[in-house]
N, C-alpha and C positions, 0 to 999 in steps of 0.2 A: 502494499499500500504506499503509495508517494506519501509525502508531509503535507502536500494541499489536502491530496484526500479525506487524511487520520483528522487534520483540522475541521474539514468537512463533520465529519462524521462527530467529533465533539460538539460540535454545533456551540449551542449557549450554555450548557450543564457545564460550569466549570468545576462540579463535583466530579465527574467524572475525570479529571486532567490527577486526580490523585493518582487512581488507579492504571492509565493509562494519557500520564504526559508524552509528551514528545522526548526521546531518545536522537542522539545522532553517531551514524558510525565514525568508528575512528578508524586509523589507516593499521592498527596491530589487532585488529577483528575486537575489539571491545567497544563499548556504547557509554555518550555521556546525556545526560538529562541538557535539553538545551538551555532552560532559565534554570539560576540556580540562586542563591542567596550569597553576594559578599560583604562581608564582615571588616573591613578595612577598616580604620576608626572605630570600630566597633568598641565600648570598655569592656574591658576584661572581667571586669565583675557582674558587669549585666547580657553578656556574650550567650553564656549557656541558655540565658529563658528565652533569649530576643531567639536564637537557634532551634530549641524548642517549640516557638511559636510559630516558626516559619516549616516549621517539618509539618505541622497539629494543620496547619493552612494546604501544605501540599506541597510545599517544595521537596526537591530528592534530593539537591546540591549543594554543599555550602562550600564557600572557599576562603581560605584564609594563608597563611603565611608564615614565618616567621617571625619576619620583622613588624607585623601585627602585632604580637606582643598578647595573642588571646585563642593560642593553642588548647592551652589548655581548656577554657569555657567550654571551645568547637568538643572537646574530647568528653568532655562532662557530657553534655547535650547527646552525643554519639551514642551513650551508654543508655539511655533512652529510645533511641533509634538507632540503630546498628546495620540499620541499612540503606542509610543515608550516604551518597556518595561523596568524598572529601576531596579535596587537593589543597594542597600548601607547600611550601615556594624556600627555596636554598634564599639564602639572604646575601649580599654583595662579601662580607667578612670573612663568607664561610668559603670560597671559591675558593676550587681546588680540588685533586683527587681525595687526600686524605681528611679533609676540613669537610667536604660533602660528605663522606660517609656519614663523620661523627654529626654533621649536622643534622642529617635524617634521624637518625638515630635517636637523636632531642627532639626532632619532631614527632616523633612517632610515638615516643613513650608518653609526650603533653596529649596528644591525642588518642592515647591508650586504642593504637590500633596496630595488630600486627604487620596488617599488609594495609599500605595507602593508595587509595584508588590512581591519584594522579599525583606525582610531585613535576614539579617545575623550577629550573632556573631562573629567578626572578628578573635580572638583568645582564644585558652579554655583558657591562664593561670592558669594553678591545682595549683599555690604556692598562686593566693589569692583566691583561694576555692569559686567561685563566678557564674561559669559558667553554674550552675544548676537553682540558683535562676533568671541571665539574661536568660535563657530559657523559665523559666516560665514566663515573663515580656514578651517573643516574642509569648507564648501561648496564652497570654492574648491579645496582641493587633490582632491577627488574631480572635481572637473569637468576637472583637471589629468590626472586618470587616473592619481594617484600614490597614493590611496587607496580600496579597491573602496568598501569602508562607513565611514558615518560614524556615530559614537552617544555615550553619556553615563554617566557612571556619578554615582549620589547625586541624581540629582536628583528633585525634586517634583514633585506635579500643577503648581503654579503655573509651575514653570521651565518644565516642557516644554509650557506651554501657550504664554507667554512667547515662546519659541524658534518653534514651528508658527506663530504668528501672526504673528511677526516678518520672518520666512526662507520661511515657507511650505514646508519642508522638516522630516519628521520622521525624526529619529532612528533605527535600525535596531533599538539594544540599549539599555537602561539596567542599568545595572551597580550593583546595591544593595546592604547587608547584609542576610543574608536566613538564618534556619536555624530546627527547630524552633519554640525561646525566642522570638523574631521575626520573623513569620510574613509581615508587611507583606501581607497579602491585600487592604486599600484600594490602596494604590501597584500592586501585579499587576494587579489589575482595572483601575486608571487604565490603566496599557500595555497591556494586552491590549485595551482598547474603540481605542484609537488604533491597534492592527499594531506595539506594539513589544513585541519580546521582551525578556523580564526574566530578567538572570545575576545569580547568585548571588556575592557573596565572602562571605567567613567562612563558609562553607558548612557548617562544622559546628560552626560558634558559639565557635572557640577550646576546643571541646573541653569545654565547661559545657553537662552534663544529659545526656552520653555513658553513664553510667553510672547515671543516675534508671532507676525500673522499666519504666517505659513502652519504652524504647528497647532497653532489655537485655532485655527478655522478647520483643519480636519478633524480636532478630538471633538469639534462641535459638531461636526459633520456623521460623529459615527456614536455621539454622548458618551464618549471617552475625556480621559485626561489627557492634557498634553505628555505627562509622564508615559501612561500608558499607550499613546498612540506611538512613543520615540521606540520603547520597548519591542512592541511588535513590528516596528521597521526592523531591527534587528531581527526578528524571530524570520519575517520574509525575508531579509537577505541572507538567510541561512548561519548567521553567526550563534555562537552560543553567546549569552548574553547573564551577567552577574551585576545585576543593580542591587545595591546596598541602602540598609536604612536599620535602624535601630528603633523605631514606632510603629506599632499596631497596624495603624491604619493603613500608612503607606506601604508595609509587607503585603497587607491585604491587595489592595492597590497595584501593584505591581507586578500582581500573580493572576489579576486579572482580565488577563488578556488574552483567552483562547474564544472569544465569543462573537469577534470580529475578524475583518481582514482589509487591510489595505490595496485600494485597485490600483491600477498602472500609474491612473493620474495621482495616484497620495504619491506615491514613489518618489515619480518623476517632479513635482513640487520638494520635496523634502531633497531630493538629489541637488536640487540648486542653492542648498545651503551651508555648503561642504567650500569651507576658508583654506587655503593656503598658510594664513596664521592662525587656523583654529585649534592648535595644541598647546592643553591646557598643562601638560605635566613636563617632565624633562626629558630631553632630547638622546633618545639610544645612543648618540654615536660619540656624544659627548659626555655622558650620566657620569659621575665618579662621586660613589658615595665611600 
């Protein structure tokens, strides 16, 4: 069944998403939920409750990172919802083969998971020149069965090309800044050509542009909020998307996106919002943490 056919079958019954929400195939034969909860900047002492609430709402994935400082809270929630798909990330200060293995041990301990669904390199950090060695450590973790899938974040084509040329192993996913004001069309096309899924961080663009005429008029047309239209846009593009929120109402709202579709005119109008200067986060080519 195609993605569009499944959406049609789901119709407006959001409750069905709890059992049938969309998953995407990854190039290693595993699958990933297309819509998940991000917990960047979620306070550590609130994370467990927020993740539990999202799981009860219907989310089946949570995205965290060592850098976020809340892996333990996610781990607490996973005890109540052991089937949640979880991804976490290797931080810049732990780059390198041996350091990456030790960092994963610590993340797995905090998550209280023997096997992590997805482990990602958080940034390529080209000045450090350690992302290939770090990738080799992730390959080893997958061989050991401690990680089901491995991927990267914020990798540009030159970084991806080098990884694959030197190890022969493709990431399953590249998590990048991506929102209507910064659509990364060339990088998305590069990922697609290599059968690497694109995952969007900052999918709502930190709220910038949501009050613009194009998004608000499309929202009015569908009886939805601007945020819901933006998340639906990601789903239509085939992105994995992980909107973050620590508020119950917004968590509910972000998940209530399976009962409508954006048409070709909607998509074309949103495409015009792309800007060369739309990036809000660090540039992966120069980022140095």
